[in-house]
C-alpha positions as CSV (number, residue, x, y, z in Angstrom):
1,W,-26.8,-0.6,17.9
2,V,-28.8,-1.8,20.9
3,G,-27.1,-3.0,24.1
4,G,-23.5,-2.1,23.7
5,L,-20.4,-4.1,22.7
6,E,-17.0,-4.5,24.3
7,I,-14.1,-4.4,21.8
8,V,-10.8,-6.1,22.9
9,H,-7.4,-6.0,21.3
10,N,-5.7,-8.8,23.1
11,L,-2.0,-9.8,22.9
12,G,-0.9,-11.4,26.1
13,I,-0.1,-8.6,28.6
14,L,-0.9,-6.0,26.0
15,S,-4.7,-5.6,26.1
16,V,-6.8,-2.6,25.0
17,K,-10.6,-2.5,25.6
18,K,-13.4,-0.1,24.7
19,N,-17.1,-0.2,24.9
20,I,-19.1,1.0,21.9
21,C,-22.7,1.2,20.7
22,E,-22.4,0.5,17.0
23,N,-22.2,-2.3,14.5
24,A,-18.7,-3.7,14.6
25,G,-16.8,-6.5,12.9
26,F,-13.5,-7.9,11.9
27,L,-11.6,-8.9,8.8
28,L,-9.2,-11.8,8.3
29,T,-7.2,-12.9,5.2
30,N,-5.4,-16.0,4.1
31,K,-2.6,-14.2,2.2
32,K,-3.9,-15.7,-1.0
33,G,-6.4,-12.9,-1.7
34,S,-9.4,-14.5,0.0
35,Y,-10.8,-12.9,3.2
36,C,-13.7,-13.0,5.6
37,S,-15.4,-10.0,7.2
38,F,-18.3,-10.6,9.6
39,Y,-20.2,-8.0,11.6
40,S,-22.6,-8.0,14.5
41,K,-25.3,-7.4,11.9
42,P,-24.8,-7.9,8.1
43,S,-25.0,-4.3,6.9
44,S,-23.1,-4.5,3.6
45,R,-22.9,-6.7,0.5
46,Y,-19.2,-6.8,1.2
47,H,-19.5,-8.6,4.5
48,G,-19.1,-12.3,4.5
49,L,-16.6,-14.9,3.2
50,F,-14.9,-14.2,-0.1
51,Y,-12.7,-16.2,-2.5
52,F,-10.0,-14.8,-4.7
53,D,-9.2,-16.6,-8.0
54,D,-5.5,-15.8,-8.5
55,K,-5.7,-17.0,-12.2
56,T,-8.4,-14.5,-13.3
57,M,-7.9,-12.1,-10.3
58,N,-11.7,-12.1,-9.8
59,M,-13.2,-11.9,-6.3
60,Y,-16.2,-14.1,-5.5
61,K,-18.5,-14.0,-2.5
62,F,-19.6,-17.3,-0.9
63,I,-21.1,-16.9,2.6
64,E,-23.2,-13.9,3.5
65,N,-23.5,-14.8,7.2
66,I,-23.3,-17.5,9.9
67,E,-26.1,-17.3,12.3
68,M,-26.5,-19.3,15.5
69,A,-29.8,-20.5,16.9
70,G,-31.2,-18.3,19.6
71,S,-29.9,-14.8,20.4
72,N,-27.2,-13.5,18.0
73,E,-26.5,-10.3,20.1
74,I,-22.8,-10.0,20.4
75,L,-21.5,-8.9,23.8
76,S,-17.8,-8.8,23.1
77,L,-15.5,-8.9,20.0
78,K,-11.9,-9.9,20.6
79,N,-9.1,-9.2,18.1
80,G,-6.5,-12.0,18.5
81,F,-4.7,-10.5,15.5
82,Y,-4.5,-13.9,13.7
83,F,-8.0,-14.9,14.7
84,A,-11.2,-13.3,15.9
85,E,-13.5,-14.2,18.7
86,R,-17.1,-13.2,19.4
87,R,-18.9,-13.8,22.7
88,K,-22.6,-14.1,22.7
89,K,-24.9,-14.9,25.7
90,D,-23.9,-18.5,26.2
91,T,-21.5,-19.1,23.3
92,V,-18.1,-18.1,22.1
93,E,-17.4,-18.2,18.4
94,T,-13.8,-18.3,17.0
95,F,-12.9,-17.5,13.3
96,L,-9.6,-18.3,11.6
97,M,-8.4,-18.3,8.0
98,P,-5.3,-20.5,7.7
99,K,-2.7,-19.0,5.4
100,G,-2.4,-20.7,2.1
101,F,-5.9,-22.3,2.2
102,N,-9.1,-20.9,0.7
103,S,-10.9,-22.0,3.9
104,L,-12.5,-20.7,7.0
105,I,-12.3,-22.5,10.4
106,Y,-15.2,-21.8,12.6
107,E,-15.5,-23.1,16.2
108,L,-17.9,-22.9,19.1
109,N,-17.2,-23.5,22.7
110,C,-20.4,-25.6,23.0
111,E,-22.6,-27.5,20.5
112,N,-25.2,-25.3,18.8
113,E,-27.2,-25.1,15.6
114,V,-25.8,-22.9,12.9
115,K,-27.7,-21.4,10.0
116,L,-25.6,-20.8,6.9
117,I,-26.7,-17.9,4.7
118,L,-25.1,-17.8,1.2
119,D,-24.8,-15.1,-1.5
120,C,-22.6,-16.6,-4.2
121,K,-21.6,-14.0,-6.8
122,E,-18.8,-12.0,-8.2
123,S,-18.0,-9.3,-5.7
124,F,-19.3,-6.4,-7.8
125,D,-22.1,-8.3,-9.5
126,N,-25.5,-7.4,-8.0
127,R,-27.8,-9.3,-10.5
128,E,-30.6,-11.0,-8.7
129,W,-31.7,-13.5,-11.4
130,G,-30.1,-16.7,-12.7
131,R,-28.7,-17.8,-9.4
132,H,-29.0,-21.6,-8.8
133,Y,-28.0,-23.6,-5.7
134,E,-27.6,-27.4,-5.4
135,I,-27.0,-29.0,-2.0
136,S,-25.7,-32.6,-1.7
137,E,-23.7,-34.8,0.7
138,K,-20.7,-36.8,-0.6
139,D,-17.2,-37.8,0.5
140,G,-18.0,-36.9,4.1
141,C,-18.8,-33.3,3.2
142,I,-21.8,-31.2,2.5
143,I,-21.3,-29.7,-0.9
144,V,-23.0,-26.6,-2.2
145,K,-22.8,-26.0,-6.0
146,F,-23.7,-22.6,-7.2
147,T,-24.2,-21.9,-10.9
148,K,-24.7,-18.4,-12.4
149,K,-26.7,-18.3,-15.6
150,T,-27.8,-15.4,-17.7
151,D,-31.5,-14.4,-17.4
152,R,-33.5,-12.3,-19.9
153,K,-34.9,-10.2,-17.0
154,E,-31.4,-8.6,-16.6
155,D,-29.3,-9.9,-19.5
156,A,-29.2,-10.0,-23.3
157,T,-29.3,-13.8,-23.3
158,D,-31.1,-16.4,-21.3
159,G,-29.9,-19.6,-19.6
160,I,-26.2,-19.4,-20.6
161,E,-23.9,-20.6,-17.8
162,E,-21.3,-18.1,-16.8
163,F,-19.5,-19.9,-14.0
164,S,-19.9,-22.4,-11.1
165,L,-18.6,-22.2,-7.5
166,Y,-18.3,-25.0,-4.9
167,L,-18.4,-24.7,-1.1
168,A,-17.4,-27.9,0.8
169,I,-18.6,-28.0,4.5
170,K,-17.6,-30.4,7.2
171,S,-18.5,-30.4,10.9
172,N,-18.0,-32.7,13.8
173,N,-21.8,-33.4,13.8
174,G,-23.3,-32.8,10.3
175,V,-26.2,-31.2,8.6
176,L,-29.4,-30.9,10.6
177,K,-31.6,-29.8,7.7
178,K,-31.7,-28.3,4.3
179,N,-33.5,-24.9,4.4
180,G,-33.4,-23.9,0.7
181,E,-35.2,-20.5,1.1
182,W,-34.6,-17.0,-0.1
183,I,-34.6,-14.2,2.5
184,E,-34.4,-10.4,2.0
185,R,-31.6,-8.3,3.4
186,H,-31.5,-4.5,3.9
187,Y,-27.9,-3.3,4.0
188,D,-27.8,-0.1,6.2
189,F,-24.1,0.6,5.6
190,D,-24.4,0.4,1.9
191,E,-27.4,2.8,2.0
192,K,-25.4,5.3,4.0
193,R,-22.6,5.1,1.4
194,N,-25.3,5.4,-1.3
195,S,-23.9,2.1,-2.8
196,K,-26.9,0.6,-4.5
197,P,-28.6,-1.9,-4.2
198,F,-29.5,-1.6,-0.5
199,I,-32.0,-4.5,-0.8
200,R,-30.9,-8.0,-1.9
201,H,-32.2,-11.5,-1.6
202,V,-29.8,-14.1,-0.1
203,F,-30.1,-17.9,0.2
204,N,-30.7,-19.6,3.6
205,A,-29.1,-22.9,2.6
206,V,-28.7,-25.3,5.5
207,T,-28.8,-25.6,9.3
208,L,-25.7,-27.3,10.7
209,K,-24.9,-28.7,14.2
210,G,-21.6,-29.1,16.0
211,T,-18.7,-27.2,17.6
212,K,-16.1,-27.4,14.8
213,F,-16.6,-26.5,11.2
214,A,-14.5,-26.1,8.0
215,F,-15.7,-24.2,4.9
216,S,-13.6,-24.6,1.8
217,M,-14.1,-22.7,-1.5
218,S,-13.1,-23.5,-5.1
219,K,-14.2,-23.4,-8.7
220,D,-13.6,-27.2,-8.7
221,R,-15.6,-29.6,-6.6
222,K,-12.8,-32.1,-6.0
223,S,-10.4,-29.4,-4.9
224,A,-13.0,-27.9,-2.5
225,V,-13.7,-31.3,-0.9
226,K,-10.0,-32.3,-0.7
227,E,-9.1,-29.1,1.1
228,C,-12.1,-29.2,3.4
229,L,-11.2,-32.7,4.7
230,D,-7.5,-31.7,5.0
231,V,-8.3,-28.5,6.9
232,F,-10.8,-30.1,9.2
233,G,-8.4,-32.9,10.1
234,R,-5.7,-30.5,10.9
235,I,-7.5,-27.7,12.8
236,E,-5.3,-27.7,15.9
237,E,-2.1,-27.9,13.8
238,L,-3.2,-25.0,11.6
239,K,-4.1,-22.9,14.6
240,S,-0.7,-23.5,16.1
241,K,1.0,-22.6,12.9
242,E,-0.9,-19.3,12.6
243,K,0.0,-18.4,16.1
244,F,3.7,-19.2,15.5
245,D,3.8,-17.2,12.2
246,F,2.2,-14.2,13.9
247,F,4.6,-14.1,16.8
248,E,7.6,-14.6,14.4
249,M,6.5,-11.4,12.8
250,L,6.5,-9.6,16.1
251,K,10.2,-10.6,16.5
252,K,11.1,-8.2,13.7
253,E,13.5,-5.5,15.0
254,N,11.3,-2.6,14.1
255,V,8.3,-4.2,15.7
256,K,10.1,-5.3,18.9
257,K,11.4,-1.7,19.3
258,I,7.9,-0.4,19.5
259,I,6.5,-3.1,21.7
260,K,9.4,-2.8,24.3
261,D,9.3,1.0,24.4
262,E,7.8,1.9,27.8
263,K,7.2,5.5,26.7
264,I,4.6,4.3,24.2
265,S,1.1,3.8,25.4
266,S,-0.7,0.4,25.1
267,E,-3.2,2.0,22.7
268,I,-0.5,3.2,20.3
269,K,1.2,-0.2,20.5
270,A,-2.0,-2.0,19.7
271,A,-2.7,0.4,16.8
272,Y,0.9,-0.1,15.4
273,I,0.7,-4.0,15.6
274,N,-2.7,-3.9,13.9
275,A,-1.3,-1.7,11.1
276,V,1.8,-4.0,10.7
277,N,-0.5,-7.1,10.7
278,S,-2.9,-5.6,8.2
279,L,-0.1,-4.6,5.8
280,N,1.5,-8.1,6.1
281,N,-1.9,-9.7,5.3
282,L,-2.4,-7.7,2.1
283,A,0.8,-9.1,0.6
284,V,0.3,-12.3,-1.4
285,S,2.7,-14.6,-3.1
286,N,0.5,-16.3,-5.6
287,K,1.3,-16.8,-9.3
288,N,0.4,-13.1,-9.5
289,A,2.4,-11.8,-6.5
290,G,1.6,-8.3,-5.2
291,L,0.2,-6.1,-2.5
292,F,-3.6,-5.5,-2.4
293,A,-4.6,-1.9,-2.2
294,G,-7.2,-2.8,0.5
295,F,-10.3,-4.9,1.3
296,P,-13.1,-5.1,0.6
297,W,-13.3,-2.9,-2.5
298,F,-9.7,-2.7,-3.8
299,F,-8.7,-6.3,-4.4
300,Q,-6.1,-5.3,-7.1
301,F,-2.4,-4.5,-7.2
302,W,-2.3,-0.8,-7.8
303,A,1.2,0.5,-8.6
304,R,1.0,3.7,-6.6
305,D,-0.5,2.0,-3.5
306,S,2.1,-0.8,-3.6
307,L,5.1,1.5,-3.9
308,I,3.9,3.9,-1.3
309,S,3.6,0.9,1.1
310,L,6.9,-0.7,0.0
311,K,9.1,1.0,2.6
312,A,6.9,-0.2,5.5
313,L,6.6,-3.6,4.0
314,S,10.4,-4.0,3.8
315,G,10.5,-3.9,7.6
316,I,8.1,-6.8,7.8
317,N,9.2,-9.0,4.8
318,G,12.4,-7.5,3.2
319,E,12.7,-10.4,0.7
320,F,9.2,-10.0,-0.6
321,A,9.5,-6.2,-0.8
322,G,12.7,-6.5,-2.8
323,K,11.1,-8.9,-5.2
324,L,8.2,-6.6,-5.6
325,M,10.5,-3.7,-6.4
326,L,12.4,-5.7,-9.0
327,D,9.1,-6.7,-10.6
328,Y,8.0,-3.1,-10.9
329,L,11.4,-2.2,-12.4
330,N,10.8,-4.8,-15.1
331,Q,7.4,-3.3,-15.9
332,I,8.6,0.2,-16.9
333,A,7.1,0.8,-20.3
334,D,8.8,2.5,-23.3
335,D,7.3,5.8,-22.3
336,G,8.9,5.5,-18.8
337,R,5.6,4.9,-17.0
338,L,4.3,2.0,-15.0
339,P,1.0,0.2,-15.6
340,N,-1.8,1.4,-13.3
341,L,-2.5,-2.2,-12.2
342,A,-0.2,-5.2,-12.0
343,G,-1.3,-8.7,-12.8
344,N,-4.0,-10.1,-15.0
345,H,-6.3,-7.1,-15.4
346,A,-8.2,-5.7,-18.3
347,S,-6.8,-2.2,-17.6
348,I,-3.2,-3.4,-17.2
349,K,-2.0,-1.2,-20.1
350,L,-3.4,1.9,-18.5
351,G,-0.4,4.1,-17.5
352,N,0.1,5.5,-14.1
353,A,1.0,9.2,-13.6
354,D,3.2,9.0,-10.6
355,G,4.0,5.4,-9.8
356,H,7.4,5.5,-11.5
357,G,8.3,8.5,-9.2
358,W,7.6,6.4,-6.1
359,L,9.5,3.5,-7.7
360,F,12.6,5.7,-8.2
361,L,12.3,7.0,-4.6
362,R,12.3,3.4,-3.3
363,C,15.3,2.6,-5.5
364,S,17.1,5.6,-4.1
365,E,16.4,4.5,-0.5
366,L,17.7,1.0,-1.4
367,I,20.9,2.4,-2.9
368,E,21.4,4.4,0.3
369,K,20.8,1.4,2.5
370,I,23.1,-0.8,0.4
371,S,25.9,1.8,0.5
372,K,25.8,1.7,4.3
373,N,25.9,-2.1,4.6
374,K,29.2,-3.7,3.6
375,E,27.9,-7.2,4.2
376,T,25.1,-6.6,1.7
377,I,27.5,-5.1,-0.8
378,N,29.9,-8.0,-0.6
379,S,27.0,-10.5,-1.0
380,I,25.6,-8.7,-4.1
381,R,29.1,-8.4,-5.6
382,A,29.8,-12.2,-5.0
383,S,26.4,-13.0,-6.5
384,I,27.1,-11.0,-9.6
385,K,30.6,-12.5,-10.1
386,A,29.2,-16.0,-9.6
387,K,26.8,-15.6,-12.6
388,L,28.6,-16.9,-15.6
389,T,25.4,-16.3,-17.7
390,P,23.8,-13.3,-16.0
391,E,20.0,-12.9,-16.1
392,P,19.7,-9.2,-17.2
393,D,16.2,-8.8,-15.9
394,L,17.3,-9.6,-12.3
395,L,20.9,-8.3,-12.2
396,L,20.7,-5.1,-14.2
397,P,18.8,-3.0,-11.5
398,L,21.3,-4.1,-8.9
399,V,24.3,-3.4,-11.1
400,C,22.9,0.1,-11.8
401,A,22.3,0.6,-8.1
402,L,25.8,-0.3,-7.2
403,S,27.3,1.8,-10.0
404,Y,25.2,4.8,-9.0
405,A,26.4,4.5,-5.4
406,K,30.0,4.4,-6.8
407,I,30.6,0.9,-5.4
408,P,33.0,-1.1,-7.5
409,I,31.8,-4.5,-8.8
């Protein structure tokens, strides 16, 4: 990577810097399963802006890259933990994905032209043919409609529509021009991983102009436009909320303990906060709640990965971790095993060899924790007695835990 790049992990008085000579990037999530991951140079099919459909549990790519006019050489990349910031020669870019929205907020410190490169597809689908883009302007937004159709060059059928995706775009200036051209990409990182194809054509859609942009994704046009207008109108409010939520997480006792420990170096503190933040951002509370195994490739809820991470997760969000454990207790099959994947997956019935072992270990740790906490015991005991018509699925595991710990109900 020519030139060199300064990486900064910045958290007030805690700041760690390092100069590197390689392609570097960042990854942000919205805690709904969608994420963005942009690098100095697009070097993988898995870089860009992605949308997670929590109904089908499919991941879709929308934006391949955002390119400014002029030099795109990045001089510094700052990790703000809940946002990312890139400094180029004369411009500073800021990226933020507000929690609960399938949107990306993109800001510049000065007005510039921005070229939007798209590659709409299912994450693992690398077919080249049958990709159709339509660009229009309506309701104060630029709307990109992508339609995937089968093509005889690669499929058994021809012209059959598989799905449509909608990207709504709003800026404080507007569209400068529609480009509508295909360009070729060579993905170096994928080639090093031997992850074919290394060459792919992506779509140079439009050139925008402004300092503030909102990009909203959906399978429904009205939903995309509605969210885009909402997010764009509340950019400052959403930025403040992201900051507040992040610093609330830092107030957790186990996190504060590390931050305040003067014996621990700034580098280790930054690494720890990054780890806590990453784990927290992999937990989602959609209709199919769970913990993702990891982005960009493992956007599923794997039993083993979730249960291994459950102890650490309980220190960040104890209520969510407890719910997740009860959910897994209710998924134990007649053969005593857990499904390999949770949620709406084709392989949900595939059993897991050791997930139930991790589950029982986490139950044992919970029992030990409960037995040491009189306040928790009394609260659970009162909750059980208050239930005139108990819900077995929820209460049975707790009753068993109390009984095992020899705590009278």
